[in-house]
C-alpha positions as CSV (number, residue, x, y, z in Angstrom):
1,M,-56.8,20.2,-4.4
2,S,-56.1,21.0,-0.7
3,E,-56.1,18.3,2.0
4,Q,-59.5,19.7,3.3
5,E,-61.0,19.5,-0.2
6,R,-59.8,15.9,-0.7
7,G,-61.3,15.0,2.7
8,T,-64.6,16.5,1.7
9,A,-64.6,14.6,-1.7
10,V,-63.9,11.3,0.1
11,R,-66.6,11.9,2.6
12,G,-69.0,12.6,-0.3
13,E,-68.1,9.4,-2.0
14,T,-68.0,7.1,1.0
15,Y,-70.9,6.6,3.4
16,A,-71.3,4.0,6.1
17,G,-68.2,2.2,4.8
18,Q,-69.5,1.9,1.3
19,S,-68.4,3.7,-1.8
20,R,-70.9,5.5,-4.1
21,H,-70.6,2.6,-6.6
22,E,-71.2,0.0,-3.9
23,R,-74.3,1.9,-2.7
24,V,-75.7,2.1,-6.2
25,A,-75.1,-1.6,-6.8
26,E,-76.6,-2.6,-3.5
27,R,-79.8,-0.5,-4.1
28,R,-80.1,-2.0,-7.6
29,A,-79.8,-5.5,-6.1
30,R,-82.5,-4.7,-3.5
31,I,-84.9,-3.4,-6.3
32,M,-84.3,-6.5,-8.4
33,E,-84.9,-8.9,-5.5
34,A,-88.0,-7.0,-4.5
35,A,-89.3,-7.2,-8.0
36,V,-88.7,-11.0,-8.1
37,Q,-90.7,-11.5,-5.0
38,L,-93.5,-9.3,-6.1
39,F,-93.7,-10.5,-9.7
40,A,-93.7,-14.1,-8.4
41,A,-96.6,-13.4,-6.1
42,R,-98.8,-11.2,-8.3
43,D,-99.7,-10.6,-11.9
44,Y,-97.6,-8.0,-13.7
45,D,-100.5,-5.4,-13.7
46,D,-100.9,-5.8,-10.0
47,V,-97.4,-4.6,-9.2
48,T,-96.6,-0.9,-9.1
49,V,-93.4,1.0,-8.9
50,A,-94.4,2.2,-5.5
51,D,-94.8,-1.5,-4.4
52,V,-91.3,-2.3,-5.5
53,C,-89.9,0.8,-3.8
54,V,-91.6,-0.1,-0.5
55,R,-90.4,-3.7,-0.6
56,A,-86.8,-2.6,-1.6
57,K,-86.8,0.3,0.9
58,V,-85.7,2.8,-1.7
59,S,-87.2,6.1,-2.9
60,K,-88.7,6.5,-6.3
61,R,-85.9,8.8,-7.2
62,Y,-83.4,5.9,-6.8
63,F,-85.7,3.6,-8.8
64,Y,-85.8,5.9,-11.7
65,E,-82.1,6.4,-11.7
66,E,-81.9,2.6,-12.6
67,F,-85.0,1.9,-14.6
68,S,-87.2,4.0,-16.9
69,D,-90.4,2.3,-15.8
70,R,-92.0,-0.9,-14.5
71,L,-91.6,-2.7,-17.9
72,D,-87.9,-1.8,-18.0
73,L,-87.6,-3.4,-14.6
74,L,-89.4,-6.6,-15.6
75,L,-87.2,-6.9,-18.7
76,A,-84.1,-6.6,-16.6
77,V,-85.3,-9.1,-14.0
78,H,-86.3,-11.6,-16.7
79,R,-83.0,-11.2,-18.5
80,E,-81.0,-11.7,-15.3
81,L,-83.0,-14.7,-14.1
82,N,-82.8,-16.4,-17.5
83,D,-79.0,-15.9,-17.6
84,W,-78.8,-17.4,-14.1
85,L,-80.7,-20.5,-15.2
86,L,-78.8,-21.0,-18.4
87,D,-75.4,-20.6,-16.6
88,G,-76.4,-23.2,-14.0
89,I,-77.4,-25.6,-16.8
90,A,-74.2,-25.0,-18.7
91,N,-72.0,-25.5,-15.6
92,A,-73.7,-28.9,-14.9
93,V,-72.7,-30.4,-18.2
94,P,-70.2,-33.3,-17.7
95,K,-66.8,-32.8,-19.2
96,Q,-66.8,-36.3,-20.7
97,P,-70.4,-37.6,-20.8
98,Q,-70.7,-41.3,-21.5
99,D,-73.7,-40.8,-23.8
100,L,-76.5,-38.5,-24.7
101,R,-78.7,-39.7,-21.8
102,E,-76.0,-38.8,-19.2
103,L,-75.5,-35.4,-20.7
104,L,-79.2,-34.6,-21.0
105,G,-79.9,-36.0,-17.5
106,A,-77.3,-33.7,-15.9
107,M,-78.6,-30.6,-17.7
108,V,-82.3,-31.3,-16.8
109,A,-81.4,-32.2,-13.2
110,A,-79.5,-28.9,-12.8
111,M,-82.5,-27.0,-14.2
112,V,-85.1,-28.7,-12.0
113,G,-82.9,-28.4,-8.9
114,M,-82.5,-24.7,-9.4
115,L,-86.2,-24.2,-9.9
116,V,-87.1,-26.2,-6.8
117,E,-84.6,-24.2,-4.7
118,H,-85.9,-20.9,-6.1
119,P,-89.7,-21.3,-6.9
120,E,-90.2,-17.5,-6.9
121,R,-87.6,-17.2,-9.7
122,A,-89.3,-20.1,-11.6
123,R,-92.6,-18.3,-11.6
124,V,-91.1,-15.1,-12.9
125,I,-89.2,-16.9,-15.7
126,Y,-92.1,-19.1,-16.8
127,I,-95.4,-17.7,-15.7
128,N,-96.0,-14.2,-14.3
129,A,-94.6,-12.2,-17.2
130,P,-97.5,-11.8,-19.7
131,R,-95.9,-8.8,-21.4
132,M,-92.9,-11.0,-22.3
133,E,-94.3,-13.2,-25.0
134,L,-92.2,-11.8,-27.9
135,R,-89.1,-11.9,-25.6
136,R,-90.0,-15.5,-24.6
137,R,-90.0,-16.6,-28.2
138,G,-86.6,-15.0,-28.7
139,L,-85.4,-16.7,-25.6
140,L,-86.6,-20.1,-26.8
141,R,-84.4,-19.7,-29.9
142,R,-81.5,-18.6,-27.7
143,D,-82.0,-21.5,-25.4
144,A,-82.2,-23.9,-28.3
145,E,-78.9,-22.6,-29.6
146,L,-77.3,-23.1,-26.2
147,F,-78.8,-26.6,-26.0
148,G,-77.3,-27.3,-29.4
149,R,-73.8,-26.2,-28.3
150,L,-74.0,-28.2,-25.0
151,T,-75.1,-31.4,-26.7
152,R,-72.9,-31.1,-29.7
153,R,-70.3,-33.6,-28.3
154,A,-72.9,-36.3,-28.0
155,L,-74.7,-35.7,-31.3
156,A,-73.7,-36.8,-34.8
157,R,-72.8,-34.0,-37.3
158,P,-76.1,-32.9,-38.7
159,R,-76.8,-33.8,-42.3
160,D,-79.7,-31.3,-42.3
161,R,-78.9,-28.2,-40.2
162,M,-82.4,-26.8,-40.4
163,R,-83.9,-30.0,-39.2
164,R,-81.5,-30.0,-36.2
165,E,-82.3,-26.4,-35.4
166,R,-86.1,-27.2,-35.5
167,L,-85.6,-30.3,-33.3
168,L,-83.8,-28.2,-30.7
169,L,-86.5,-25.5,-30.8
170,A,-89.2,-28.1,-30.4
171,L,-87.2,-29.6,-27.5
172,T,-86.8,-26.3,-25.6
173,A,-90.5,-25.3,-26.2
174,G,-91.6,-28.7,-25.0
175,V,-89.5,-28.6,-21.8
176,T,-90.8,-25.0,-21.2
177,E,-94.4,-26.1,-21.4
178,V,-93.9,-29.1,-19.1
179,V,-92.2,-26.9,-16.5
180,I,-95.0,-24.3,-16.7
181,D,-97.5,-27.1,-16.1
182,W,-95.5,-28.3,-13.2
183,L,-95.3,-24.9,-11.7
184,Q,-99.0,-24.2,-12.1
185,R,-99.8,-27.4,-10.3
186,G,-97.8,-26.3,-7.3
187,M,-94.5,-28.1,-8.0
188,T,-96.0,-31.1,-6.1
189,D,-94.5,-33.8,-8.3
190,P,-91.3,-35.3,-7.0
191,P,-88.3,-33.5,-8.7
192,Q,-86.6,-36.7,-9.7
193,E,-89.8,-37.8,-11.5
194,L,-89.8,-34.6,-13.4
195,V,-86.1,-35.0,-14.2
196,D,-86.8,-38.5,-15.6
197,H,-89.7,-37.3,-17.7
198,L,-87.9,-34.3,-19.1
199,T,-84.8,-36.4,-19.9
200,G,-87.0,-38.9,-21.7
201,L,-88.7,-36.1,-23.6
202,C,-85.3,-34.8,-24.7
203,L,-84.1,-38.3,-25.7
204,S,-87.3,-38.9,-27.7
205,I,-86.6,-35.8,-29.7
206,L,-82.8,-36.0,-30.1
207,G,-82.2,-39.8,-29.7
208,G,-82.0,-40.3,-33.5
209,E,-79.3,-37.7,-33.7
210,A,-77.0,-39.3,-31.2
211,K,-73.6,-40.6,-32.2
C-alpha cells in the first residue's frame, strides 16, 4: 500500500479525533441512554424507533446497525441495567461481615441508593417493561442465585437445598414487589426507612438459616 493509500485509509477510519470503533460505541451509548429516558417516561408501546433516534441524535440507519427492532433494544437496555444493579450490590458486600444483618443491610442499602440516584433506571428495571414478564421471571432466579452466593458466608450449610433455593426466590420476589410499590408511589418514603424494611424482610426469610 502506498503512502497516499495508507493516508486515505486512516482518514476513512478516523473522524473528529475518533476511530470508527469509538464512533460506533459512542452512538450505541447514546441510543441506550435515550432509550432509558424514554422507557422510563412512557409505556413501551408509546415509544417508537423514531423517538429513540431523535433523542439520541442518530439516523435510523445507525439504529438498525445495532438493534433489529424496538424489542431488541428494550432487551439490551434491561439486561445492561440489571447487570449494573447486580454489580453494585455485589461490590457493596462487606469482606468480613459480622453477621447476616450487616451483610443484608449493606446489600439492600447499595440497591436502594443506586435506585434513588437513578430513578429513571429504576422505572425501566421494575415497571415500564410490560413485554419482559418471562425475562423478569428468569432474572428473579438469577438474582436469587446471586443472593445465595453473596450470603453464603453468613448462612449455615443447607440441609435441604431445594428449600434454600425457594427461600431465596421468595426473598428476591418479595424485595422486587416492595421496590415496585415504592417506585409507583413516587419514591416518597425516606430511603433509610426502605432499607430498614427490606433488611427486616430479608432477615425474616433467611434468619433461620443464619450460622
